[in-house]
Structure formats: C-alpha cells, structure tokens
C-alpha positions in Angstrom: 44.0 -13.3 -36.1 40.2 -12.9 -36.4 39.6 -15.7 -33.8 41.9 -14.0 -31.4 40.3 -10.6 -31.8 36.8 -12.2 -31.4 37.9 -14.0 -28.3 39.0 -10.6 -27.0 35.4 -9.3 -27.5 35.8 -7.5 -30.8 33.1 -7.8 -33.5 35.2 -8.8 -36.6 34.3 -9.0 -40.2 36.8 -10.8 -42.5 36.8 -10.0 -46.2 38.6 -11.3 -49.2 40.1 -9.3 -52.0 39.2 -9.9 -54.8 35.6 -10.3 -53.6 33.5 -13.4 -54.3 31.5 -11.2 -56.8 34.8 -10.5 -58.7 35.7 -14.2 -58.5 32.4 -15.1 -60.2 32.9 -12.4 -62.9 33.2 -13.8 -66.4 36.5 -11.9 -66.9 38.0 -13.4 -63.7 36.8 -16.8 -64.7 38.3 -16.6 -68.2 41.5 -15.0 -67.0 42.2 -17.0 -63.8 40.2 -20.3 -63.9 40.3 -21.0 -67.7 43.7 -19.5 -68.3 42.5 -17.8 -71.5 44.4 -14.6 -70.8 44.6 -13.5 -74.4 40.8 -13.1 -74.4 40.9 -10.4 -71.7 42.4 -7.0 -72.2 44.9 -6.5 -69.3 43.9 -2.9 -68.7 40.2 -3.9 -68.6 41.1 -6.6 -66.0 43.0 -4.1 -63.9 40.2 -1.6 -64.0 37.7 -4.3 -63.0 40.0 -5.4 -60.2 40.2 -1.8 -58.8 36.4 -1.3 -59.3 35.9 -4.5 -57.2 37.8 -2.9 -54.3 35.9 0.3 -54.5 32.5 -1.6 -54.6 33.7 -3.7 -51.7 34.4 -0.5 -49.8 30.9 0.8 -50.5 28.9 -2.3 -49.9 30.8 -4.1 -47.2 33.6 -2.2 -45.5 31.9 1.2 -44.8 28.7 -0.4 -43.4 30.7 -2.7 -41.2 32.8 0.2 -39.8 29.6 2.2 -39.2 28.4 -0.8 -37.1 31.6 -0.6 -35.0 33.1 -3.7 -36.5 36.8 -4.3 -37.1 37.4 -5.2 -40.7 40.2 -7.6 -41.5 41.2 -8.2 -45.1 43.6 -10.9 -46.2 44.7 -8.6 -49.1 44.0 -5.0 -49.9 45.6 -2.7 -52.5 49.3 -3.6 -52.6 49.0 -7.3 -51.8 46.2 -7.8 -54.2 48.2 -6.2 -56.9 51.2 -8.4 -56.0 49.1 -11.5 -56.0 47.8 -10.6 -59.4 51.3 -10.1 -60.8 52.6 -13.4 -59.5 49.8 -15.3 -61.1 49.8 -13.2 -64.3 53.2 -11.9 -64.9 52.2 -10.7 -68.4 50.2 -8.0 -66.7 53.4 -6.5 -65.2 53.7 -3.6 -67.7 50.1 -2.7 -67.6 49.8 -2.8 -63.8 53.0 -0.9 -63.2 52.1 1.7 -65.7 48.7 2.1 -64.0 50.3 2.3 -60.5 53.1 4.7 -61.4 52.0 6.7 -64.4 48.2 6.8 -64.7 46.5 9.5 -62.5 43.2 7.7 -62.7 44.7 4.7 -60.8 46.0 6.9 -58.0 42.7 8.8 -57.9 40.8 5.6 -57.5 43.3 4.3 -54.9 42.6 7.4 -52.9 39.0 6.4 -52.7 39.9 3.3 -50.8 39.6 3.3 -47.1 43.0 3.6 -45.5 43.5 0.9 -42.9 44.3 1.9 -39.3 47.0 -0.8 -39.3 48.5 -2.7 -42.3 51.0 -5.5 -42.3 53.1 -6.8 -45.1 54.0 -10.4 -44.3 57.0 -11.3 -46.4 59.2 -14.4 -46.9 61.7 -15.8 -49.3 60.3 -16.7 -52.7 61.1 -20.4 -52.3 59.1 -20.5 -49.0 56.3 -18.5 -50.5 55.9 -20.8 -53.5 55.9 -23.8 -51.3 53.2 -22.3 -49.1 51.1 -21.3 -52.1 51.2 -24.7 -53.7 50.1 -26.4 -50.5 46.8 -24.6 -50.5 44.0 -26.8 -51.6 42.1 -24.0 -53.3 45.1 -22.9 -55.4 45.4 -24.3 -58.8 48.9 -25.2 -59.9 50.5 -22.4 -61.8 54.1 -21.8 -62.8 56.0 -19.3 -60.7 59.4 -18.1 -61.8 61.1 -17.9 -58.4 63.6 -15.1 -59.3 60.9 -12.9 -60.7 58.8 -13.6 -57.6 61.7 -12.7 -55.3 62.1 -9.4 -57.1 58.4 -8.7 -56.7 58.6 -9.6 -53.0 61.6 -7.3 -52.5 59.8 -4.5 -54.3 56.7 -5.1 -52.1 58.8 -4.7 -48.9 60.2 -1.4 -50.2 56.7 -0.1 -51.1 55.2 -1.4 -47.9 57.9 0.3 -45.8 57.6 3.5 -47.7 53.8 3.5 -47.0 54.0 3.0 -43.3 53.1 -0.7 -43.3 54.5 -3.0 -40.7 56.9 -5.4 -42.5 57.1 -8.8 -40.8 59.4 -11.6 -42.1 57.6 -14.9 -41.8 60.2 -17.1 -43.4 61.0 -19.0 -40.3 57.8 -18.5 -38.2 54.6 -20.4 -37.8 51.2 -18.6 -37.9 51.0 -18.4 -34.1 54.4 -16.8 -33.8 53.6 -14.4 -36.6 50.4 -13.3 -34.7 52.6 -12.7 -31.6 54.6 -10.2 -33.8 51.4 -8.5 -35.1 49.7 -8.2 -31.8 51.6 -5.2 -30.3 50.7 -3.2 -33.5 47.1 -4.3 -33.3 46.9 -3.3 -29.6 48.2 0.2 -30.5 45.6 0.5 -33.3 42.8 -0.8 -31.1 43.3 1.7 -28.3 41.8 4.7 -30.0 
C-alpha cells in the first residue's frame, strides 16, 4: 500500500507497532524472544505496550503529520492487542480487564491519534496461522486455532463497532486486497 501511495505522489511514513524501541526493551525481550513470561508481570507488560504507542504518537506520528505526511501503521490499538493475545494467551484476562474495566486504559487510548481510515483485515484462523508461520522473522510459537478463531471473530465485531472497514482476505492475494482498500483510501485522501 505504501508503494502505491508513494507512486501517486504522497509522502508516506510507515511505522510498526510495537516500535523498534519497545522490541529492544528488556521486558519485550524476556517476554517474547526468550519466552520467560513468568518473569514479567502481565499488567506491567500491557502498560509498557500502551506507553510505547503513546510515545510513538509523540515522537513519530505527530511530527510526520505536521510535515504533511501520510502515516501508515501495520498495527495500531486493536490489532496490536490482538497480536499480543495470540502470541501470549496467558495475558487474556489482564488485557481484557484493562480494555473493558480499567478507566486508565480507556483514558490512555483516548490519547492516541484516531486514524482517518482504519482497516481490519480478517481471515479464517487456519489461513492466518499458515501466513504467520511463513514469515521469516516470526519465531515458531503454538497457536490454538479455535481460540485464535474466537479472537478473530471478536476482532471483527469490535472493528465493525468502531467504524473500521472489515475486509476478508481469506481468498485474496495482497494486490486484490489493496484493490478493496483503495476506494476507502481515496475517500480519506480527498479532504
């Protein structure tokens, strides 16, 4: 998508969530890379994960927007939480409690910049797992397919309720998916 937007003359900045800074953080390293999850308090990890998004907003997103750039993120609030839950299902209770029951989480989420256009790309869990495990930079981890499907279904419901464009990619290649995204992008880019 970024290449297509750039070829149309837009100045595009692509970001990753979690940020590279968070990925280098000791807590992330212990939790994700070394798989020593019992050494990290789940609530502390979730707070650090949210703080990373807020800091990314301050240091990267806001300056880019002020320069007139289009910022494209591969994940943001909902999808980064979903990615965390699929890789660390033991965080389910803590993360859901934070999202649904803790005012501080909602207050912090309000500080994030609301995208002009958001997409929730969904697929069946079997297809998603196959795609995840094909990525060279993903370490192998166990994914319980039924639990993943339930998480994906919940994601569709939450995305729909929050005005995101839900696009099923189960049977489409990347180029075909972009063709489905483009009309929504064109609408957002004609301000």
